[in-house]
C-alpha positions in Angstrom: 3.7 6.0 8.3 2.8 2.3 7.7 -0.5 1.0 9.1 1.2 -1.2 11.7 3.2 1.8 12.9 -0.1 3.7 13.4 -1.5 0.8 15.3 1.6 0.7 17.5 1.2 4.5 18.1 -2.4 4.0 19.1 -1.4 1.2 21.6 1.0 3.6 23.3 -1.5 6.4 23.7 -3.3 7.1 26.9 -7.1 7.2 27.0 -7.0 11.0 27.2 -4.8 11.2 24.2 -7.1 9.0 22.2 -10.2 10.9 23.3 -8.4 14.1 22.3 -8.2 12.9 18.7 -12.1 12.6 18.8 -12.5 16.3 19.8 -12.5 19.3 17.5 -12.1 22.7 19.1 -12.6 26.1 17.7 -9.4 28.0 17.0 -10.5 30.5 19.6 -8.7 28.2 22.1 -5.5 28.5 20.2 -5.8 31.9 18.4 -7.9 34.9 19.5 -8.4 36.0 15.9 -9.9 32.7 14.8 -13.2 32.7 12.8 -16.2 31.4 14.6 -19.0 29.8 12.6 -21.2 28.7 15.4 -22.1 29.3 19.1 -19.5 28.3 21.6 -20.9 26.5 24.6 -20.7 28.0 28.1 -18.6 25.1 29.4 -14.8 25.4 28.9 -12.9 22.3 27.8 -10.7 20.7 30.4 -7.0 21.7 30.0 -6.1 18.2 28.9 -8.5 18.4 26.0 -6.8 21.6 24.7 -3.5 19.8 25.1 -4.6 16.7 23.2 -7.3 17.9 20.8 -7.0 16.3 17.4 -8.2 19.0 15.2 -8.8 22.8 15.1 -11.6 24.7 13.3 -11.4 28.2 11.8 -7.7 29.2 12.0 -5.9 30.3 8.8 -2.5 31.8 8.0 0.8 30.0 7.4 2.7 31.8 10.2 -0.1 31.5 12.7 -0.6 27.8 12.0 3.2 27.1 11.9 3.4 28.6 15.4 0.3 26.8 16.8 1.4 23.4 15.2 5.0 23.8 16.5 3.9 24.5 20.1 1.3 21.8 20.1 3.5 19.0 18.8 6.3 20.0 21.1 4.2 19.5 24.2 2.3 16.4 23.0 3.6 13.2 24.5 3.6 11.5 21.1 4.1 14.6 19.0 1.0 13.9 17.0 0.2 16.8 14.6 -3.0 18.9 14.7 -5.3 18.8 11.7 -6.5 22.3 10.8 -10.0 22.4 9.2 -12.3 25.2 8.0 -15.3 26.0 5.8 -13.7 26.3 2.4 -17.0 26.1 0.6 -16.5 27.7 -2.8 -13.0 28.9 -2.8 -10.4 30.0 -0.1 -9.0 33.4 -1.1 -10.1 33.3 -4.7 -13.8 32.9 -4.5 -15.8 31.0 -7.1 -19.6 31.2 -7.6 -21.7 29.5 -4.9 -22.1 25.8 -5.4 -25.7 26.3 -6.6 -24.3 28.5 -9.3 -21.4 26.1 -10.1 -23.9 23.4 -10.7 -25.5 25.6 -13.4 -22.3 25.3 -15.4 -23.0 21.6 -15.9 -19.3 21.4 -16.2 -17.9 19.0 -13.5 -14.4 19.1 -14.9 -14.3 22.9 -14.3 -15.9 22.5 -10.9 -13.2 20.0 -10.0 -10.4 22.3 -11.2 -11.9 25.2 -9.0 -11.9 22.9 -6.0 -8.3 21.9 -6.7 -7.3 25.6 -6.7 -9.2 26.2 -3.5 -7.3 23.2 -2.0 -3.9 24.7 -3.0 -4.7 28.1 -1.6 -6.0 26.5 1.6 -3.1 24.2 2.2 -0.7 27.0 1.4 -2.1 28.8 4.5 -2.2 25.7 6.7 -5.6 24.3 6.2 -5.7 20.6 5.4 -9.4 19.8 5.5 -12.6 21.4 4.4 -16.3 20.9 5.3 -17.3 20.6 1.7 -18.9 19.6 -0.6 -22.6 19.8 0.5 -24.7 17.5 -1.5 -28.0 17.9 0.2 -30.8 17.6 -2.5 -32.5 21.0 -2.1 -35.9 21.9 -3.5 -37.2 24.6 -1.1 -35.5 28.0 -1.7 -36.8 29.3 1.6 -33.9 27.3 3.1 -30.9 29.5 3.1 -28.4 26.7 2.8 -29.7 25.9 -0.7 -26.8 28.1 -1.9 -24.3 25.4 -0.7 -26.0 22.6 -2.5 -25.9 21.7 -6.2 -29.7 22.0 -6.5 -32.7 19.8 -6.8 -31.5 16.8 -8.7 -29.8 13.8 -7.0 -27.7 12.9 -10.0 -26.3 16.4 -10.4 -25.5 16.6 -6.7 -23.7 13.2 -7.0 -21.7 14.2 -10.1 -20.7 17.6 -8.8 -20.0 16.3 -5.3 -17.6 13.6 -6.7 -16.0 16.3 -8.9 -15.3 18.5 -5.9 -13.9 15.7 -3.8 -11.6 14.7 -6.6 -10.5 18.3 -6.9 -9.8 18.8 -3.2 -8.0 15.5 -2.7 -6.1 14.9 -6.0 -2.8 16.5 -5.1 -0.8 14.7 -2.4 1.2 17.8 -1.2 -1.4 20.5 -1.6 -4.6 18.6 -1.4 -7.0 18.8 1.5 -9.4 16.3 3.0 -12.9 16.6 1.6 -16.1 16.1 3.7 -19.5 15.1 2.2 -22.3 16.7 4.1 -24.8 16.5 5.5 -25.6 12.9 5.9 -28.6 12.8 5.3 -31.8 14.4 4.3 -31.0 17.9 5.6 -32.1 19.6 2.4 -35.7 18.5 3.1 -36.2 20.5 6.3 -39.9 21.2 6.8 -41.0 24.6 5.5 -37.4 25.5 4.6 -36.7 26.5 8.2 -33.2 26.0 9.4 -32.5 23.2 11.8 -36.1 22.0 11.5 -37.5 18.5 11.4 -37.5 16.3 8.3 -40.4 14.1 7.3 -39.7 12.0 4.2 -40.5 8.3 3.5 -37.8 5.7 3.5 -38.1 5.2 -0.2 -37.7 9.0 -0.9 -34.8 9.1 1.5 -32.9 6.3 -0.1 -33.7 7.1 -3.8 -33.2 10.9 -3.6 -31.3 12.0 -0.6 -28.9 9.1 -0.1 -28.2 8.7 -3.9 -25.7 11.7 -4.2 -23.7 10.3 -1.2 -23.6 6.9 -2.9 -22.2 8.4 -6.0 -19.8 10.8 -4.4 -18.4 8.1 -2.0 -16.8 6.5 -5.0 -14.2 9.4 -4.9 -13.3 8.2 -1.4 -13.8 11.4 0.6 -11.8 11.6 3.9 -14.9 12.5 5.9 -18.7 12.5 6.1 -20.5 15.0 8.3 -23.7 14.2 10.2 -26.8 16.4 9.7 -28.6 18.3 12.4 -31.9 16.8 11.5 -33.6 13.5 12.4 -34.9 10.8 10.0 -37.9 8.9 11.2 -37.6 11.0 14.4 -34.1 9.6 15.0 -31.4 12.3 15.1 -28.5 11.5 12.7 -25.7 12.1 15.2 -27.0 9.3 17.3 -28.4 7.1 14.6 -26.5 3.8 14.5 -28.8 2.4 11.8 -27.8 5.1 9.4 -24.2 5.7 10.3 -23.0 2.2 10.8 -25.7 0.2 9.1 -26.2 2.3 5.9 -23.1 4.5 5.6 -20.4 2.1 6.7 -21.7 -1.5 6.2 -23.8 -1.0 3.1 -22.2 1.9 1.3 -18.7 0.9 2.4 -17.5 4.2 3.8 -14.1 3.7 5.6 -13.3 7.3 6.5 -14.0 9.6 9.4 -17.4 10.6 10.5 -17.6 14.1 12.0 -20.5 15.8 13.7 -21.8 19.1 12.6 -21.2 21.9 15.1 -22.6 20.8 18.5 -25.0 18.3 16.9 -24.0 15.6 19.5 -24.9 17.8 22.4 -28.1 18.7 20.5 -29.3 15.2 21.1 -30.2 16.4 24.6 -32.2 19.4 23.2 -34.0 17.0 20.8 -35.1 15.0 23.8 -33.6 11.6 22.8 -30.8 11.9 25.4 -31.5 12.6 29.0 -28.2 14.3 29.5 -24.8 14.9 27.9 -23.5 11.5 29.0 -26.3 9.7 27.2 -25.7 11.9 24.1 -22.0 10.8 24.1 -23.0 7.1 24.4 -25.5 7.3 21.5 -23.0 9.2 19.3 -20.1 6.8 20.0 -22.3 3.8 19.5 -23.4 5.2 16.2 -19.8 5.6 15.1 -19.3 9.4 15.2 -15.5 9.8 15.3 -15.2 13.5 15.9 -17.3 15.7 18.1 -17.2 19.2 16.7 -17.7 21.7 19.5 -20.1 20.0 21.8 -19.4 19.2 25.5 -20.3 15.5 25.1 -17.0 13.8 24.2 -14.7 16.3 26.0 -16.6 16.2 29.3 -18.1 12.7 29.4 -16.2 10.2 27.3 -13.3 9.5 29.7 -15.6 8.6 32.7 -18.0 6.6 30.5 -15.1 4.4 29.3 -13.7 4.1 32.8 -17.1 3.1 34.2 -17.6 0.5 31.4 -20.6 2.3 29.8 -18.7 2.7 26.6 -16.1 0.1 25.5 -12.6 1.5 25.0 -12.7 -0.3 21.6 -15.1 2.4 20.4 -12.6 5.0 21.2 -9.8 3.1 19.7 -11.7 2.7 16.4 -12.5 6.4 16.2 -9.1 7.7 17.2 -7.5 5.3 14.7 -9.6 6.7 11.9 -8.5 10.2 12.8 -4.9 9.1 12.8 -5.3 7.4 9.5 -6.7 10.6 8.0 -3.8 12.6 9.2 -1.5 9.9 7.8 -3.1 10.0 4.4 -2.5 13.8 4.4 1.2 13.2 5.1 1.1 15.1 8.3 3.2 12.6 10.2 6.0 13.0 7.7 5.6 16.7 7.3 3.1 18.5 9.6 3.8 21.7 7.6 3.2 20.2 4.1 1.9 22.7 1.6 2.6 25.8 3.7 3.5 28.7 1.5 3.6 26.6 -1.7 0.8 28.3 -3.6 0.1 31.9 -4.3 -3.4 33.3 -3.6 -5.5 35.2 -6.1 -2.9 34.5 -8.9 -3.7 35.4 -12.5 -4.5 31.7 -13.2 -6.8 31.4 -10.2 -8.6 34.6 -11.2 -9.0 33.4 -14.7 -10.6 30.1 -13.6 -12.9 32.1 -11.3 -13.9 34.3 -14.3 -14.5 31.2 -16.5 -16.7 29.5 -13.9 -18.6 32.7 -13.1 -19.4 33.1 -16.8 -20.5 29.5 -17.2 -22.6 29.6 -14.0 -24.8 32.6 -15.1 -28.1 31.5 -16.6 -29.8 33.6 -19.2 -33.5 33.3 -18.3 -35.0 35.7 -20.8 -33.8 37.5 -23.9 -36.3 39.5 -26.0 -33.8 40.3 -28.8 -31.9 42.9 -26.5 -28.7 41.0 -25.6 -25.9 41.2 -26.2 -25.7 45.0 -26.0 -23.5 47.1 -28.3 -20.5 48.8 -26.7 -21.1 51.7 -29.0 -24.4 52.6 -27.3 -24.4 54.4 -24.0 -26.1 52.3 -21.3 -27.3 53.1 -17.8 -26.3 50.6 -15.1 -28.5 51.0 -12.1 -29.0 49.4 -8.7 -27.0 49.0 -5.5 -24.9 46.2 -6.9 -23.3 48.4 -9.5 -21.1 49.9 -6.7 -20.9 46.9 -4.3 -18.1 44.5 -3.8 -20.5 42.2 -2.1 -20.4 39.5 -4.7 -19.1 36.6 -2.5 -21.2 35.0 0.2 -21.5 34.4 3.9 -19.6 31.1 3.4 -16.6 32.8 1.7 -15.1 33.2 5.1 -11.5 33.8 4.0 -12.4 35.6 0.7 -10.8 38.9 0.1 -13.4 41.5 -0.5 -10.8 44.1 -1.4 -9.8 42.0 -4.4 -13.4 42.2 -5.8 -14.0 44.7 -8.5 -17.4 46.4 -8.7 -19.5 46.7 -11.8 -18.5 50.3 -12.0 -14.8 49.5 -11.6 -14.8 47.1 -14.5 -16.8 49.3 -16.8 -14.3 52.1 -16.2 -11.3 49.7 -16.7 -12.7 48.4 -19.9 -13.5 52.0 -21.1 -17.1 51.1 -21.8 -19.3 54.2 -22.0 -21.9 53.8 -19.3 -23.5 55.8 -16.4 -23.7 54.0 -13.1 -26.4 54.9 -10.6 -26.9 53.0 -7.3 -30.3 54.4 -6.7 -30.8 52.7 -3.3 -29.2 50.6 -0.7 -29.2 46.8 -0.9 -31.3 46.7 2.3 -33.4 49.3 4.0 -32.7 50.3 7.6 -35.6 48.1 8.7 -34.4 45.1 6.7 -30.9 45.6 8.2 -32.4 45.1 11.6 -34.1 41.9 10.6 -31.0 40.5 9.0 -28.7 41.8 11.8 -26.3 43.7 9.6 -25.0 47.2 9.5 -26.1 49.6 6.8 -23.5 50.1 4.1 -22.8 53.8 4.1 -19.9 54.0 1.7 -22.0 54.3 -1.5 -24.8 56.7 -0.6 -27.5 56.5 -3.2 -28.0 59.6 -5.5 -31.3 61.4 -5.2 -34.1 60.4 -7.5 -33.8 63.3 -10.0 -31.6 61.1 -12.3 -34.7 59.0 -12.9 -36.2 61.9 -14.9 -33.3 61.8 -17.3 -34.2 58.3 -18.5 -36.2 58.2 -21.7 -38.1 55.4 -23.3 -35.3 54.9 -25.8 -32.7 54.4 -23.0 -31.3 50.9 -22.1 -30.9 50.3 -18.4 -29.1 47.3 -16.9 -30.5 46.8 -13.4 -28.2 44.9 -11.1 -30.3 43.8 -8.1 -30.5 41.1 -5.5 -30.3 39.7 -2.0 -27.9 41.0 0.6 -25.1 38.6 1.4 -26.7 38.0 4.8 -29.9 36.8 3.3 -28.6 33.4 2.2 -26.5 30.7 3.9 -26.8 29.0 7.2 -29.5 30.5 9.5 -30.9 32.5 6.7 -34.3 31.0 6.0 -36.8 33.3 4.3 -40.6 33.1 4.1 -40.8 35.4 1.1 -38.6 35.3 -1.9 -38.9 38.8 -3.2 -36.2 41.3 -3.8 -35.5 43.7 -0.9 -38.1 46.4 -0.6 -36.2 49.4 -1.9 -34.8 47.6 -4.9 -38.3 46.6 -5.9 -39.4 50.2 -5.7 -36.3 51.3 -7.7 -37.0 48.7 -10.5 -40.7 49.7 -10.8 -39.7 53.4 -11.2 -37.2 52.5 -13.9 -39.8 50.4 -15.6 -42.1 53.4 -15.8 -39.5 55.3 -17.8 -38.3 52.6 -20.3 -39.0 49.1 -21.3 -35.5 48.4 -22.5 -34.4 46.8 -19.2 -31.8 44.1 -18.7 -32.0 42.7 -15.1 -29.1 40.9 -13.5 -30.0 39.1 -10.3 -27.5 38.5 -7.5 -28.8 35.9 -5.1 -28.0 32.8 -3.1 -31.3 31.1 -4.0 -34.1 31.3 -6.6 -36.2 34.4 -6.1 -39.7 35.4 -7.1 -38.9 37.0 -10.4 -42.4 37.4 -11.9 -42.5 41.2 -11.9 -38.8 41.4 -13.0 -39.4 39.0 -15.9 -42.6 40.7 -17.0 -41.0 44.1 -17.2 -37.5 43.2 -18.4 -36.5 42.3 -21.9 -33.7 40.2 -20.6 -33.0 38.5 -17.2 -29.7 37.0 -16.1 -29.4 34.8 -13.0 -25.9 35.5 -11.8 -26.2 33.8 -8.3 -23.4 35.0 -6.0 -20.7 35.0 -8.6 -17.5 35.4 -6.6 -14.3 37.3 -7.0 -14.5 37.8 -10.8 -18.3 38.1 -10.9 -18.5 41.7 -12.0 -16.3 41.2 -15.1 -18.2 38.0 -16.1 -21.5 39.7 -15.8 -20.4 42.6 -18.0 -18.8 40.3 -20.6 -22.1 38.4 -20.8 -24.2 41.6 -21.2 -21.9 42.8 -24.0 -21.4 39.4 -25.7 -17.8 38.6 -25.0 -19.2 35.6 -23.1 -22.0 33.6 -24.6 -24.1 32.4 -21.7 -24.2 28.6 -21.3 -25.6 28.1 -17.8 -28.6 25.8 -17.2 -30.7 25.9 -14.0 -29.7 23.3 -11.4 -32.8 24.3 -9.5 -36.3 25.3 -10.7 -37.2 29.0 -10.2 -40.7 29.0 -8.7 -43.6 31.0 -10.1 -44.1 32.2 -6.5 -43.3 31.0 -3.0 -46.7 29.2 -2.8 -45.3 26.5 -5.1 -42.3 25.5 -3.0 -40.8 23.0 -2.5 -40.9 22.5 -6.3 -38.9 20.2 -8.6 -39.1 18.5 -11.9 -38.6 15.3 -10.0 -42.3 15.0 -9.1 -43.9 11.6 -8.9 -46.9 10.7 -11.1 -50.4 11.4 -9.7 -54.0 10.9 -10.7 -56.3 13.7 -11.8 -53.5 15.0 -14.1 -53.8 18.6 -15.3 -53.3 18.8 -19.0 -53.8 21.3 -21.8 -57.0 19.6 -22.8 -58.7 19.7 -19.3 -57.4 23.0 -18.1 -61.0 24.0 -17.2 -61.5 21.0 -15.0 -61.0 22.1 -11.4 -60.9 18.4 -10.2 -57.3 18.0 -11.2 -54.1 18.2 -9.3 -53.6 21.9 -9.5 -53.5 25.3 -8.0 -56.6 27.3 -8.8 -54.9 30.7 -8.5 -51.4 30.1 -9.9 -49.8 27.8 -12.4 -48.5 24.3 -11.5 -45.3 24.9 -13.5 -42.3 26.9 -12.3 -41.4 30.3 -13.8 -38.3 28.5 -15.2 -37.7 24.7 -15.0 -34.7 22.7 -14.1 -32.2 22.4 -16.9 -33.4 25.6 -18.6 -31.1 28.3 -19.9 -30.8 30.4 -23.1 -27.8 31.2 -25.4 -26.9 33.8 -28.0 -26.8 31.0 -30.5 -29.1 28.1 -31.5 -28.5 24.4 -31.2 -30.1 21.4 -32.9 -30.1 17.9 -31.3 -30.8 15.2 -33.9 -30.0 11.6 -35.0 -31.0 10.2 -31.7 -30.6 6.5 -31.3 -31.1 4.3 -28.1 -30.2 0.7 -27.9 -28.7 -2.0 -25.6 -25.2 -2.8 -26.6 -23.2 -6.0 -26.5 -21.7 -4.8 -23.3 -25.3 -4.9 -21.8 -25.2 -1.1 -21.3 -27.9 1.2 -22.6 -26.3 3.3 -25.4 -27.8 6.7 -26.1 -26.4 8.6 -29.2 -27.2 11.9 -30.6 -25.7 14.7 -32.7 -25.5 18.3 -31.6 -25.0 21.2 -34.1 -24.5 24.9 -33.5 -26.9 26.3 -36.1 -26.2 30.0 -35.1 -23.5 32.5 -35.8 -21.5 32.6 -32.6 -19.6 30.0 -30.6 -21.4 28.5 -27.7 -22.1 25.5 -25.5 -25.1 23.3 -25.2 -25.9 21.0 -22.3 -27.3 17.8 -23.7 -29.6 16.2 -21.1 -30.8 12.5 -21.0 -33.9 11.7 -18.9 -35.8 8.5 -18.3 -39.3 7.6 -17.1 -40.3 4.2 -15.7 -43.6 3.6 -17.5 -44.9 0.9 -15.2 -43.8 -0.1 -11.7 -45.1 -1.7 -8.5 -44.9 1.8 -6.8 -45.5 5.3 -8.0 -42.4 6.6 -9.9 -41.2 10.0 -11.0 -42.4 11.6 -14.2 -38.8 11.8 -15.3 -35.3 11.5 -13.9 -32.0 12.9 -15.2 -29.6 10.1 -15.8 -26.8 11.7 -17.9 -25.7 15.1 -19.2 -22.8 16.5 -21.1 -21.7 20.0 -22.0 -20.6 20.4 -25.6 -18.7 23.4 -26.9 -19.3 24.2 -30.6 -18.1 26.8 -33.1 -20.8 28.2 -35.5 -21.9 25.4 -37.8 -19.9 22.7 -35.9 -21.4 19.3 -35.2 -20.4 16.8 -32.5 -21.6 13.3 -31.6 -22.6 12.7 -28.0 -22.6 9.2 -26.6 -24.0 8.1 -23.2 -23.3 4.7 -21.8 -25.6 3.7 -18.9 -25.4 0.6 -16.7 -28.8 -1.1 -16.5 -28.6 -1.1 -12.7 -28.8 2.7 -12.7 -32.4 2.4 -13.7 -33.3 0.2 -10.7 -35.7 1.3 -8.0 -37.1 0.2 -4.6 -40.3 -1.9 -5.1 -43.3 -2.1 -2.9 -41.6 -4.2 -0.3 -38.4 -2.1 -0.5 -36.7 -4.8 -2.6 -34.4 -3.6 -5.4 -36.1 -3.9 -8.8 -33.6 -4.1 -11.6 -35.2 -6.3 -14.3 -38.1 -6.1 -16.7 -38.3 -2.3 -16.5 -40.2 -0.6 -19.3 -38.6 2.8 -19.8 -39.1 5.9 -21.9 -35.7 7.5 -22.6 -35.6 11.1 -23.8 -33.0 13.6 -25.0 -33.2 17.4 -24.8 -31.8 20.6 -23.5 -34.0 21.1 -20.4 -36.4 19.1 -18.3 -39.4 20.5 -20.2 -37.9 20.4 -23.7 -37.2 16.9 -24.8 -36.9 16.4 -28.5 -37.0 12.6 -28.8 -38.6 9.6 -27.0 -37.5 6.0 -27.1 -39.3 3.2 -25.3 -37.4 0.0 -24.4 -37.3 -2.9 -21.9 -34.2 -2.8 -19.6 -33.0 -5.5 -17.3 -33.2 -9.1 -18.4 
C-alpha cells in the first residue's frame, strides 16, 4: 500500500479504531491457550478495544492465527489486519544458545543467520514481530536478564544487535519486525535486582548504554521498546526528553515505540503520575505508540482526546506508525504472508543450532586433559547428563522433546561412557525458592557409585543453574551452583583429580572451587536444541572451541558489577605496589576477575604479528596484523582491537573495544586482518558534554583478550 493510501485510510478511521492500533492485548483475549509472559491487570478491556486492537501478544500456530486473523478482519470496519508478536529471543522452535552465549561466538554473520532462521520459523506459524534483540549493556550477573544481552561491552552489543535485526528483517516474505530493547539503561539496575532503579551519570548513559542502540539503529529496526527503569529519576515510558528528543530527533528513529509489559501503567506505581489518565498523557506526549497490556491507553485515551487533554494529532501519529509497520511487513497485501512456508527443526536449522552452540562455548581452563580420547572410558556425572533442560525460560515456543540429553547423544554416537546423574538440579528447598516443581523423571542413583571412582578415572561433570534461575524476574544474590550439585562435585573431587566440568548457566557463576579442582572447565551457557551434541563434540575434539567471553566471570559476587571497561583511577594497584594497602583494591579478594572479557582457550595456538597502525589517505585509522595458526589442528581466533585515550578533559576508560574479527585457520595457515576505523568513532563527551573528536592521543592495541594485548601503537587522531 502506498503512503498516501495509508494516510487516506487513517483519515477514514474513527477515534476508537485509531486508539485500537495503539493497544496491544495478550492473546488470552483471543485464544485460551496463549502464552502469558506477564501479569494481566484486573481491569478487562472494553469490548471495542478487543474489536479494534492493533496487535496481539503470545499466540502461535498457523491454523490458530489464520482463524483469529480471519475473524478479526471480517468484523473490522476497515479490515485492518492484526499484527501477531511474541518473545522470539534466541530461536522459535529451533533454539539457539542464549544471546549472552551467542555473543561469545564473536561471529555476527552466524548470529544473523540464526535470527533469519528464527524469523522463518516464526512467520511460518503466524508471528510477524519479535521483542528482540535486547542490547542492554550488562555487567552485573546478579541480574537474571543478563542472559538476553550480549554482555558487558557496548560495541559488541551494537554489532550483535545490528546482526540480529538484519537477520530478522532481511527476507520480505518470511521476515519479522525486530525490536531493540530496552531503551535505555535497564542493564544497570541497582544491585542487579529486577525492575530496580538505575543511577548512572549522563556521560556513562550516553557513552555506554545508548551506544549499542545508536549502532543497531543503522539496521532500521521496526520497533524500539521502552525500559521499566527511570533515568535521572524520570521513567522511560513517560520520558519525552529521551524518546522524542534523543531517540527520534537526535538518533533519527522513525519506527514504532512500544512499551514493555504494563510499563505505562507503572508510571502510577513509580509516583510520577497521579492516576492512569496522567500516565496515558505522559506516555503519549513522550511518543510511546503502543501500550503493551496496561490499562492506560485502552481505558483513558479516548476521553482524554475528547476532553482536549491530548491532541488527536498524537493519536494520529502513533496509529500511523503502527499502520506503516504493518504495511512494511506486507500485511495489507497478504495478512497471512509466510504462513506454513518454512519447516521447523529442519536438518539445516538444527545444523546451524549445532554450529552456533559449538562456537558459543568458551574453554576457560585446560590442563592438558582435553580433548578426551574416545578409546578411553569416561564417567559423565551430574544432573545435566540426563536433562533436556538446555533451552531457557525465554525459549517460550521451543520444543523440549526435540532436545537430546547428553546420555542420548553418547549412546547414539556409540561412545563408551557411564552416565550418573548423582543428584537433582535443585533441592526440594531450592525448588520452593524458585517456584518450580521437582523433576522426578530422572531419580538420582544412590551414592555407592562414587566408591567405584578411582584416582585414574576421568569424570566429566555437567552441572549448572536450573532453567528458572535466569531470565526475567530471576535475580540472584549468590552466584554459586545449586547446593546438591556443589556437594556432588566435591565428593567426585575427593576421588579423582581428572575432572572436566561443563557449566550450564544463563549468567556467569562463581566458579572458583570448580576451577581449582577441575583440569578443564567449559562454559556452555544455555546452549539450546543441539547443545548436548556440541558439548560432547568439544569434549572429544570434533569441535575445536573458539568462544571468547562476552562478559567477565567474577572471582566472586563481591566484585560485581565488573567489567574490563573500568575508568582510570588514582592510587592504582600494580604488581610493584601490591603490599600498599592505600591503593584502589579489595583487601580480601583480587581486583581482577576469574576470567576477563574476550578470554577463551583453543586446542591449537595462534600468533598475532606484523602489526601496523596508521592513518590512511581516506583519513581512517588502518590497523593491520597477521594471524597464524601455529598448532596442529584447525581452529579460529578472535582478533581484538582496543584503544585507550591517553589524555582527556574527563576521566576515560582504561581500554575500549573498537573492532574484532573471527578468523578461521587450518594448521600453519596465515591470514591478514585489516581494520578500518572512522576517526569519529574515537570521540567522547568532554567536561561540558561537548563532543571531542580532534587532537586525541590514543594507544591502539591488538590481542586475543582484554588482558592479553601483544602490541601497542600511540598516535594522534582527529585533525
